[in-house]
VOBA-1610 file (N, C-alpha, C; in pm, whole numbers, padded with zeros to 5 digits, always signed):
BEGIN
Gln+04621+05262+18839Gln+04538+05328+18733Gln+04581+05336+18586Val+04477+05289+18481Val+04555+05290+18368Val+04536+05411+18263Gln+04639+05490+18198Gln+04660+05611+18142Gln+04711+05573+18005Leu+04644+05658+17898Leu+04716+05666+17772Leu+04732+05781+17747Val+04876+05828+17694Val+04891+05975+17651Val+04978+05949+17512Glu+04904+06005+17424Glu+04952+06044+17288Glu+05025+06185+17282Ser+05106+06158+17180Ser+05203+06276+17133Ser+05212+06241+16997Gly+05277+06363+16902Gly+05303+06348+16781Gly+05203+06426+16685Gly+05128+06446+16722Gly+05004+06508+16610Gly+05074+06666+16593Gly+04985+06733+16473Gly+05061+06836+16413Gly+05004+06863+16281Ser+05044+06977+16242Ser+04987+07038+16097Ser+05095+06987+15987Val+05098+06909+15904Val+05183+06900+15793Val+05099+06939+15623Gln+05221+06953+15538Gln+05128+06941+15390Gln+05101+06845+15332Ala+05034+06791+15263Ala+04990+06657+15179Ala+05093+06617+15150Gly+05114+06497+15160Gly+05211+06404+15114Gly+05340+06383+15239Gly+05310+06473+15356Gly+05366+06475+15430Gly+05374+06350+15514Ser+05446+06353+15636Ser+05469+06207+15760Ser+05436+06280+15881Leu+05382+06192+15963Leu+05380+06214+16113Leu+05367+06092+16177Arg+05432+06087+16307Arg+05425+05951+16349Arg+05383+06013+16495Leu+05282+05936+16555Leu+05198+05952+16680Leu+05253+05830+16753Ala+05286+05869+16872Ala+05305+05770+16977Ala+05172+05760+17113Cys+05180+05651+17162Cys+05075+05655+17296Cys+05159+05559+17405Val+05179+05622+17494Val+05256+05559+17599Val+05135+05517+17671Ala+05138+05394+17753Ala+05043+05317+17815Ala+05127+05334+17974Tyr+05071+05373+18092Tyr+05103+05377+18208Tyr+04989+05254+18286Gly+05057+05171+18371Gly+04960+05102+18466Gly+04872+05018+18406Tyr+04942+04961+18300Tyr+04885+04873+18182Tyr+04960+04756+18146Ala+04914+04621+18166Ala+04937+04509+18127Ala+04980+04512+17970Tyr+05079+04601+17881Tyr+05075+04640+17776Tyr+05080+04534+17687Ser+05137+04427+17710Ser+05198+04302+17602Ser+05065+04185+17606Arg+04991+04232+17684Arg+04864+04119+17656Arg+04712+04207+17653Ala+04732+04247+17535Ala+04590+04328+17525Ala+04578+04360+17343Ser+04464+04427+17327Ser+04445+04448+17197Ser+04425+04608+17187Met+04504+04679+17110Met+04511+04800+17107Met+04471+04873+16956Gly+04465+04966+16927Gly+04434+05053+16841Gly+04411+05207+16791Trp+04414+05247+16714Trp+04400+05374+16693Trp+04275+05423+16602Phe+04226+05529+16684Phe+04088+05584+16585Phe+04106+05710+16588Arg+03984+05747+16481Arg+04000+05894+16463Arg+03857+05971+16445Gln+03856+06082+16463Gln+03729+06130+16474Gln+03716+06267+16432Ala+03623+06304+16373Ala+03629+06418+16325Ala+03473+06523+16388Pro+03482+06650+16406Pro+03387+06704+16489Pro+03241+06653+16452Gly+03170+06627+16553Gly+03028+06569+16529Gly+03006+06448+16482Gln+03111+06406+16447Gln+03109+06230+16385Gln+03157+06138+16464Gly+03133+06003+16473Gly+03168+05887+16516Gly+03295+05852+16548Arg+03351+05760+16621Arg+03505+05717+16579Arg+03510+05641+16495Glu+03628+05635+16395Glu+03666+05542+16310Glu+03771+05493+16318Gly+03783+05329+16297Gly+03907+05273+16348Gly+04024+05270+16249Val+04106+05318+16275Val+04226+05356+16158Val+04326+05226+16167Ala+04361+05193+16250Ala+04445+05046+16285Ala+04416+04976+16394Ile+04436+04875+16396Ile+04462+04775+16536Ile+04562+04673+16523Ile+04615+04624+16665Ile+04687+04542+16680Ile+04670+04444+16783Asp+04658+04321+16741Asp+04636+04236+16866Asp+04769+04195+16966Glu+04745+04120+17068Glu+04845+04054+17180Glu+04958+04015+17096Ser+04946+03927+16952Ser+05048+03895+16899Ser+05137+03989+16811Gly+05070+04095+16793Gly+05125+04182+16710Gly+05090+04175+16545Arg+05001+04122+16547Arg+04916+04120+16421Arg+04821+04234+16378Thr+04848+04301+16272Thr+04764+04422+16251Thr+04661+04387+16101Asn+04555+04533+16143Asn+04502+04537+16055Asn+04450+04675+16022Tyr+04384+04711+15908Tyr+04404+04874+15881Tyr+04257+04890+15810Val+04204+05002+15830Val+04085+05034+15730Val+04141+05068+15589Asp+04069+05058+15510Asp+04135+05047+15359Asp+04191+05188+15334Ser+04109+05275+15373Ser+04171+05408+15330Ser+04313+05465+15380Val+04368+05368+15454Val+04527+05371+15480Val+04589+05296+15484Lys+04535+05154+15423Lys+04643+05048+15370Lys+04756+05109+15281Gly+04893+05067+15311Gly+04997+05089+15234Gly+05039+05253+15286Arg+05005+05347+15352Arg+05047+05414+15412Arg+05048+05473+15563Phe+04979+05398+15610Phe+05002+05401+15756Phe+05051+05242+15818Thr+05118+05256+15930Thr+05154+05140+15993Thr+05161+05181+16119Ile+05103+05038+16201Ile+05099+05048+16322Ile+05190+04947+16397Ser+05242+05013+16502Ser+05355+04897+16569Ser+05317+04922+16701Gln+05440+04841+16783Gln+05464+04869+16929Gln+05574+04831+17000Asp+05619+04903+17073Asp+05759+04872+17130Asp+05708+04822+17285Asn+05682+04697+17327Asn+05667+04653+17441Asn+05751+04685+17567Ala+05880+04674+17543Ala+05967+04738+17660Ala+05937+04870+17687Lys+05917+04968+17582Lys+05869+05106+17610Lys+05701+05150+17637His+05632+05005+17627His+05483+05018+17685His+05440+05133+17567Thr+05476+05150+17472Thr+05460+05229+17354Thr+05377+05197+17237Leu+05276+05260+17177Leu+05213+05188+17049Leu+05239+05318+16942Tyr+05250+05307+16848Tyr+05288+05415+16715Tyr+05212+05381+16642Leu+05190+05505+16559Leu+05109+05493+16429Leu+05210+05607+16334Gln+05258+05531+16236Gln+05351+05593+16128Gln+05220+05597+15966Met+05227+05757+15976Met+05180+05795+15865Met+05229+05885+15773Asn+05241+05783+15664Asn+05319+05827+15527Asn+05203+05882+15416Ser+05267+05982+15317Ser+05165+06017+15221Ser+05010+06094+15256Leu+05041+06167+15372Leu+04917+06209+15444Leu+04807+06280+15330Lys+04719+06272+15345Lys+04609+06352+15270Lys+04532+06448+15347Pro+04442+06512+15288Pro+04382+06645+15390Pro+04263+06558+15431Glu+04192+06436+15374Glu+04115+06381+15438Glu+04134+06295+15541Asp+04294+06309+15597Asp+04324+06271+15715Asp+04305+06333+15835Thr+04286+06435+15777Thr+04265+06549+15908Thr+04161+06506+15986Asp+04199+06486+16130Asp+04116+06435+16228Asp+04189+06444+16349Met+04101+06420+16475Met+04186+06375+16612Met+04181+06256+16601Tyr+04314+06203+16671Tyr+04362+06064+16647Tyr+04361+06039+16805Ser+04289+05922+16835Ser+04327+05868+17003Ser+04371+05718+16968Cys+04447+05684+17078Cys+04481+05531+17078Cys+04372+05482+17210Ala+04342+05352+17199Ala+04248+05266+17283Ala+04308+05170+17315Ala+04305+05111+17423Ala+04340+04994+17481Ala+04221+04869+17559Thr+04225+04765+17540Thr+04150+04697+17646Thr+04234+04546+17689Phe+04203+04486+17791Phe+04244+04348+17802Phe+04187+04280+17746Arg+04083+04288+17677Arg+04017+04170+17613Arg+04095+04162+17475Arg+04076+04016+17449Arg+04137+03999+17308Arg+04050+03994+17227Leu+04068+04106+17127Leu+03974+04116+17023Leu+04025+04078+16903Pro+03907+04015+16806Pro+03976+03984+16660Pro+04024+04098+16600Leu+04107+04091+16461Leu+04153+04189+16392Leu+03995+04237+16287Tyr+03924+04193+16313Tyr+03779+04228+16228Tyr+03686+04256+16340Gly+03552+04232+16278Gly+03418+04277+16369Gly+03429+04365+16491Asp+03422+04316+16623Asp+03473+04350+16741Asp+03580+04451+16738Gly+03656+04399+16661Gly+03845+04477+16659Gly+03775+04630+16628Trp+03718+04657+16560Trp+03683+04760+16494Trp+03587+04875+16550Asn+03517+04805+16657Asn+03404+04876+16737Asn+03477+04922+16852Pro+03461+05091+16876Pro+03532+05163+16965Pro+03464+05119+17091Phe+03340+05046+17125Phe+03271+05037+17242Phe+03317+04922+17301Met+03433+04848+17263Met+03461+04754+17283Met+03612+04789+17378Tyr+03659+04866+17355Tyr+03763+04937+17394Tyr+03767+05015+17564Met+03838+04984+17629Met+03809+05016+17772Met+03873+05172+17806Tyr+04015+05160+17753Tyr+04074+05297+17775Tyr+04111+05373+17673Trp+04114+05483+17664Trp+04126+05600+17578Trp+04220+05706+17617Gly+04315+05739+17533Gly+04375+05838+17529Gly+04326+05974+17535Gln+04386+06095+17520Gln+04333+06212+17535Gln+04268+06309+17397Gly+04376+06225+17278Gly+04339+06263+17181Gly+04460+06353+17126Thr+04532+06343+16983Thr+04607+06432+16932Thr+04532+06489+16795Gln+04567+06588+16739Gln+04507+06656+16626Gln+04634+06638+16510Val+04593+06580+16406Val+04640+06593+16308Val+04575+06628+16186Thr+04634+06776+16143Thr+04593+06839+16043Thr+04668+06867+15901Val+04616+06798+15821Val+04683+06788+15680Val+04642+06891+15582Ala+04714+06982+15536Ala+04694+07097+15464Ala+04691+07032+15288Pro+04600+07111+15196Pro+04593+07080+15036Pro+04769+07086+14986
//
């Protein structure tokens, strides 16, 4: 059974940093597409950062230069380092994974293409 478990969310002041982690259990971690998505109440999921099975990455424009997605295959863990946080980054952040090899564009940003989801971790950035 595949399970994704996130941690690392919290409350920070604008300009601060957080690092999210997502541990994958029961999953062939190194041969998958994974990503971080965020969602505000009543809104759809927005892709934040995605990574393919080769470790190549892509980011939504609003976080480029501030966020970094990475993975530690030995620890089966996906990370999202978030720096220079802004109040508009406040959301519920979730990691997602799929056995499919998704591109770093198009379907790679479509949350419906991901099969497994974590429970989410809240990030709140105060002005």
